[in-house]
DOZA-427793 format. One record per residue (C-alpha): residue number from 1; residue in three letters; chain; z, x, y. Coordinates in nm, 3 decimals. Each point is the difference from the previous one (the first is absolute). Example, Ala and Ser with C-alpha at 12.3 -4.5 7.8 and 13.67 -1.06 7.14 Angstrom:
2
 pos code unit       w       u       v
   1  Ala    A   0.780   1.230  -0.450
   2  Ser    A  -0.066   0.137   0.344
END
This chain:
119
 pos code unit       w       u       v
   1  Met    A  10.438   8.069  10.592
   2  Lys    A  -0.039   0.369  -0.069
   3  Arg    A  -0.162   0.076  -0.290
   4  His    A   0.077   0.349  -0.008
   5  Ala    A   0.263   0.265  -0.151
   6  Ser    A   0.268   0.085   0.277
   7  Asn    A   0.144   0.291   0.107
   8  Thr    A   0.284   0.005  -0.236
   9  Gln    A  -0.256  -0.025  -0.322
  10  Thr    A  -0.219   0.202  -0.161
  11  Pro    A  -0.347  -0.068   0.169
  12  Arg    A  -0.240  -0.223  -0.190
  13  Val    A  -0.322   0.067  -0.107
  14  Asn    A  -0.228  -0.231  -0.156
  15  Ile    A  -0.362   0.031  -0.217
  16  Leu    A  -0.243  -0.239   0.023
  17  Lys    A  -0.359  -0.011  -0.105
  18  Lys    A  -0.261  -0.163   0.236
  19  Ile    A  -0.194  -0.229  -0.222
  20  Lys    A  -0.337  -0.274  -0.009
  21  Val    A   0.184  -0.351  -0.068
  22  Asp    A  -0.217  -0.300   0.077
  23  Gly    A  -0.255   0.221   0.200
  24  Ala    A   0.289   0.116   0.219
  25  Trp    A   0.151   0.341   0.034
  26  Lys    A   0.377   0.001  -0.033
  27  Leu    A   0.264   0.202   0.001
  28  Leu    A   0.241  -0.088  -0.322
  29  Pro    A   0.326   0.234  -0.167
  30  Ala    A  -0.117   0.223  -0.226
  31  Val    A   0.226  -0.051  -0.357
  32  Leu    A   0.112   0.306  -0.150
  33  Glu    A   0.045   0.063  -0.330
  34  Pro    A   0.337   0.092  -0.170
  35  Asn    A  -0.077   0.326  -0.076
  36  Gly    A  -0.067   0.037   0.451
  37  Arg    A  -0.385  -0.018  -0.094
  38  Leu    A  -0.256  -0.185   0.180
  39  Lys    A  -0.256  -0.200  -0.236
  40  Asp    A  -0.236  -0.209   0.237
  41  Lys    A   0.265  -0.323  -0.002
  42  Val    A   0.058  -0.186   0.309
  43  Arg    A   0.274  -0.287   0.074
  44  Ile    A  -0.197  -0.336   0.157
  45  Gly    A   0.220  -0.264   0.043
  46  Gly    A   0.255   0.060  -0.294
  47  Thr    A  -0.221   0.109  -0.235
  48  Val    A  -0.156   0.318  -0.103
  49  Glu    A  -0.375   0.090  -0.065
  50  Ile    A  -0.186   0.301  -0.013
  51  His    A  -0.244   0.075   0.245
  52  Ser    A  -0.224   0.278  -0.050
  53  Glu    A  -0.153   0.046   0.298
  54  Gly    A   0.142   0.107   0.342
  55  Thr    A   0.238   0.250   0.199
  56  Tyr    A   0.363   0.063  -0.037
  57  Tyr    A   0.216  -0.009   0.331
  58  Ile    A   0.343   0.145   0.060
  59  Glu    A   0.182  -0.193   0.285
  60  Trp    A   0.314   0.083   0.170
  61  Trp    A   0.157  -0.110   0.346
  62  Glu    A   0.087   0.302   0.277
  63  Glu    A   0.203  -0.149   0.305
  64  Ser    A  -0.127  -0.418   0.019
  65  Lys    A  -0.382   0.158  -0.075
  66  Arg    A  -0.115  -0.059  -0.372
  67  Lys    A  -0.242   0.312  -0.074
  68  Arg    A  -0.196  -0.076  -0.323
  69  Glu    A  -0.232   0.392  -0.176
  70  Ala    A  -0.273  -0.111  -0.244
  71  Ile    A   0.047   0.257  -0.326
  72  Pro    A  -0.322   0.053  -0.186
  73  Asp    A   0.131   0.129  -0.283
  74  Arg    A   0.175  -0.235  -0.244
  75  Ser    A   0.234   0.258  -0.150
  76  Arg    A   0.117   0.154   0.281
  77  Val    A   0.137  -0.342   0.166
  78  Pro    A   0.305  -0.039  -0.132
  79  Asp    A   0.101   0.391   0.064
  80  Leu    A  -0.135  -0.013   0.340
  81  Ala    A   0.224  -0.362   0.082
  82  Asn    A   0.308   0.198  -0.121
  83  Arg    A  -0.089   0.261   0.222
  84  Lys    A  -0.027  -0.221   0.289
  85  Ala    A   0.335  -0.174  -0.035
  86  Leu    A   0.142   0.378  -0.089
  87  Ala    A  -0.159   0.121   0.359
  88  Leu    A   0.169  -0.311   0.178
  89  Ala    A   0.293   0.021  -0.141
  90  Ala    A  -0.003   0.368   0.138
  91  Ala    A  -0.109  -0.083   0.326
  92  Arg    A   0.238  -0.299   0.052
  93  Ala    A   0.269   0.270  -0.106
  94  Gly    A  -0.122   0.215   0.261
  95  Leu    A  -0.150   0.260  -0.194
  96  Glu    A  -0.294   0.157   0.098
  97  Ile    A  -0.286  -0.009  -0.243
  98  Gly    A  -0.227   0.295  -0.107
  99  Ser    A  -0.337   0.005   0.076
 100  Ala    A  -0.109   0.042  -0.359
 101  Val    A  -0.341  -0.149  -0.072
 102  Val    A   0.075  -0.299  -0.266
 103  Gly    A  -0.348   0.065  -0.179
 104  Ser    A   0.109   0.399  -0.039
 105  Lys    A   0.106   0.122  -0.377
 106  Asn    A   0.277   0.209   0.211
 107  Ser    A   0.112  -0.290   0.189
 108  Ser    A   0.340  -0.023  -0.147
 109  Ala    A   0.075   0.353   0.038
 110  Arg    A  -0.128   0.016   0.389
 111  Ser    A   0.239  -0.321   0.056
 112  Gly    A   0.321   0.231  -0.163
 113  Val    A  -0.136   0.358   0.191
 114  Asn    A  -0.011  -0.208   0.331
 115  Leu    A   0.321  -0.222  -0.076
 116  Leu    A   0.169   0.313  -0.060
 117  Gln    A  -0.159   0.176   0.303
 118  Arg    A   0.230  -0.248   0.223
 119  Phe    A   0.284   0.141  -0.126
END
């Protein structure tokens, strides 16, 4: 059974956190606050626990392969996950993605210029 989104759905990007549980490092789903921010909470076996150690990751599927990217800055994780979902949706729709640098302050402006240059 495939767990990733099909071509007709909006691509799903998961937010995970790699934490130490019982002496072993595990990737577990991060819990977003109602305001969309992360507060070091993860879901372990149906319960929510706070773990300040570890690194955040975003996870998505490209074709039939799972991809992950480490995000060291907790405050940027929700935004980068949203951007990745939008980029995947655009790629599935056949749009070219601009070559803007994600960490740049003007990346959204560059993306807009790159998109407008296509037309």
